[in-house]
C-alpha positions as CSV (number, residue, x, y, z in Angstrom):
1,M,103.1,127.0,56.2
2,T,103.2,128.9,52.9
3,R,100.8,128.5,49.9
4,T,100.1,130.7,47.0
5,A,96.4,131.8,46.5
6,L,94.3,133.8,44.2
7,I,91.3,135.3,45.7
8,V,89.2,137.6,43.3
9,G,85.7,138.8,42.3
10,A,84.1,138.9,39.0
11,G,80.8,140.3,37.5
12,I,79.2,137.8,35.3
13,G,75.6,136.9,34.3
14,G,73.8,133.9,33.2
15,L,74.6,131.5,35.9
16,S,72.4,129.7,38.5
17,A,71.3,132.0,41.4
18,A,72.3,129.2,43.7
19,I,75.7,128.5,42.3
20,A,78.3,127.1,44.7
21,L,81.0,125.0,43.4
22,R,84.1,123.5,44.8
23,N,87.0,121.6,43.2
24,M,90.0,119.8,44.7
25,G,92.9,118.3,42.8
26,R,96.6,117.6,43.2
27,G,97.8,120.7,45.1
28,V,94.8,122.7,44.0
29,E,91.5,123.9,45.7
30,S,89.0,126.2,44.2
31,F,85.5,127.5,44.7
32,L,82.8,129.7,43.0
33,V,80.0,131.4,45.0
34,R,77.4,133.8,43.9
35,A,77.8,137.2,45.6
36,S,75.1,139.1,43.9
37,D,72.8,139.0,40.9
38,T,75.8,139.7,38.6
39,G,78.6,139.0,40.8
40,I,80.7,135.7,41.4
41,Y,83.2,135.5,44.1
42,W,85.9,132.9,43.5
43,G,89.1,131.7,44.8
44,L,91.9,129.4,43.8
45,G,94.5,127.9,46.1
46,L,97.7,126.2,44.9
47,A,100.5,124.5,46.5
48,Q,103.4,126.8,46.1
49,E,105.5,124.2,44.1
50,L,102.9,124.3,41.3
51,V,103.5,128.0,40.6
52,P,106.6,128.7,38.4
53,V,108.8,131.3,40.2
54,G,108.6,133.7,37.4
55,M,104.7,133.8,37.8
56,R,104.3,134.2,41.4
57,D,103.6,138.0,41.0
58,D,101.4,137.7,38.2
59,P,97.8,136.4,38.8
60,A,96.8,136.4,35.2
61,A,99.8,134.3,34.3
62,I,99.0,131.8,37.2
63,L,95.5,131.5,36.1
64,R,96.4,130.9,32.4
65,H,98.8,128.1,33.7
66,V,96.3,126.2,35.8
67,S,93.0,126.9,34.0
68,P,93.3,123.7,31.7
69,R,92.6,121.5,34.6
70,F,89.3,123.1,35.5
71,D,85.8,122.6,34.0
72,E,84.1,124.8,31.6
73,T,82.1,126.8,34.4
74,F,85.3,127.8,36.3
75,R,87.0,128.8,33.2
76,A,84.1,131.0,32.0
77,V,83.9,132.9,35.2
78,T,87.7,133.3,35.7
79,S,88.3,134.3,32.1
80,G,86.0,137.3,32.7
81,T,87.9,138.6,35.5
82,T,90.3,141.5,35.3
83,D,90.8,142.6,38.8
84,M,92.8,139.9,40.7
85,R,95.5,139.6,43.3
86,V,97.9,137.0,44.6
87,D,98.3,136.3,48.2
88,E,100.9,134.0,49.9
89,L,99.2,132.4,52.9
90,V,101.3,132.2,55.9
91,D,100.7,131.5,59.6
92,R,103.0,131.5,62.7
93,D,103.8,129.2,65.5
94,P,101.7,130.2,68.7
95,L,103.7,132.7,70.8
96,P,104.7,131.9,74.3
97,F,103.5,135.3,75.5
98,W,101.5,138.1,73.8
99,G,102.5,141.2,75.8
100,K,104.2,142.8,78.8
101,G,103.0,145.6,81.2
102,A,100.3,147.7,79.6
103,V,100.7,146.2,76.1
104,T,99.1,143.1,74.5
105,L,98.2,141.6,71.0
106,L,94.7,141.0,69.5
107,G,93.5,139.1,66.5
108,D,95.9,138.3,63.6
109,A,98.8,140.1,65.4
110,A,98.4,137.5,68.4
111,H,97.4,134.4,66.5
112,P,97.4,134.6,62.6
113,V,95.3,131.6,61.1
114,L,95.1,130.3,57.7
115,P,91.6,130.9,56.0
116,H,90.9,127.2,56.2
117,T,89.9,127.6,59.7
118,G,87.2,130.2,58.7
119,Q,87.8,131.8,62.2
120,G,90.2,134.7,61.4
121,A,87.7,137.7,62.0
122,A,85.6,135.7,64.3
123,Q,88.5,135.0,66.9
124,A,89.5,138.8,66.8
125,M,85.9,139.6,68.0
126,V,86.1,136.8,70.6
127,D,89.4,138.4,71.7
128,A,87.9,141.7,72.0
129,V,85.1,140.4,74.1
130,A,87.5,138.5,76.3
131,L,89.7,141.6,76.7
132,G,86.9,143.8,77.7
133,K,85.7,141.3,80.1
134,A,89.1,141.0,81.8
135,L,89.6,144.8,82.0
136,G,86.1,145.0,83.6
137,E,87.1,142.5,86.3
138,N,90.6,143.8,87.1
139,G,91.6,147.1,88.5
140,N,95.2,146.7,87.4
141,V,95.6,147.0,83.5
142,G,98.6,144.8,83.5
143,D,96.9,142.0,85.4
144,A,93.9,142.4,83.3
145,L,95.9,141.8,80.1
146,R,97.6,138.8,81.5
147,A,94.2,137.3,82.3
148,Y,93.0,137.9,79.0
149,E,96.1,136.4,77.5
150,R,95.8,133.1,79.7
151,D,92.2,132.8,78.6
152,R,92.8,133.1,74.9
153,R,96.3,131.9,74.2
154,E,95.7,128.0,74.3
155,K,92.3,128.3,72.8
156,T,93.6,130.2,69.7
157,A,96.6,127.8,69.4
158,V,94.0,125.1,68.8
159,L,92.7,126.9,65.7
160,V,96.3,127.5,64.4
161,A,97.0,123.8,64.4
162,Q,93.8,122.9,62.9
163,G,94.2,125.3,60.1
164,R,97.5,123.9,59.2
165,R,96.2,120.3,59.2
166,T,93.2,121.4,57.0
167,A,95.5,123.3,54.6
168,R,97.9,120.2,54.4
169,I,95.1,117.9,53.5
170,M,93.5,120.4,51.0
171,G,96.8,121.3,49.2
172,T,98.4,117.9,49.1
173,T,100.0,116.8,45.9
174,N,100.4,113.1,47.0
175,P,98.4,111.2,44.4
176,V,96.9,108.8,46.9
177,A,96.0,111.5,49.5
178,C,94.3,113.4,46.7
179,R,91.5,111.0,46.9
180,R,90.3,113.3,49.8
181,E,87.4,114.7,47.9
182,V,85.9,111.3,47.5
183,A,86.6,110.7,51.3
184,V,84.8,113.9,52.3
185,R,81.8,113.2,50.1
186,L,81.5,109.7,51.6
187,A,82.0,110.7,55.2
188,P,78.8,110.9,57.4
189,I,77.9,114.7,58.1
190,T,76.9,114.2,61.6
191,P,80.3,113.2,62.9
192,L,81.9,116.0,60.9
193,V,79.6,118.7,62.3
194,K,80.3,117.4,65.9
195,M,84.1,117.3,65.3
196,W,84.0,121.0,64.2
197,A,81.6,122.0,67.0
198,A,84.1,120.4,69.5
199,I,87.1,122.4,68.0
200,N,85.2,125.5,68.3
201,R,84.1,125.1,71.7
202,R,87.8,124.6,72.7
203,A,88.6,127.8,70.9
204,G,85.9,129.7,72.7
205,T,83.5,129.8,69.6
206,D,80.8,127.4,70.1
207,V,79.0,127.0,66.7
208,S,76.6,124.3,67.9
209,R,74.5,126.7,69.8
């Protein structure tokens, strides 16, 4: 799974202290969130096919290319940004094993996830806790690492799959599927919360507690 993304910060004033906006369109998703009294954190995700090949290393050019489709607030914030970067978002199929002998993997090295999961850093911390627990319970380092891997491999694979599904929905260019924003707004909140809580329990991060 590969998509092109802009993730940047901008210093700007005169906006609501509680600003938090999200926009979804054909192959596009964006957000604005106030980070401080004068700072706005914003991000723009694009399906790769929407970015001309010659622009893929030029965030300012990409922004000019897509800005007309956004509202006045988003354009006002982004037009005042001079420090930008372009990231290609990629993940990897779950690995059949993470290590051998006294070597193992942890965090993104073991299970890179797309930001749509909101779990990248969190799962690295869960890995660290699980690894420490396994080392504390096993006298042999190799056996401890294999126990840690058995505990975490399937759980993190769930999140890799979930991130892909979410990214596919958020970044679709299908005109019918692009009514997703309406569907999200109409969906009852309680079942959605329960669904995400169940996913996180399976991954070892129970957000319902």
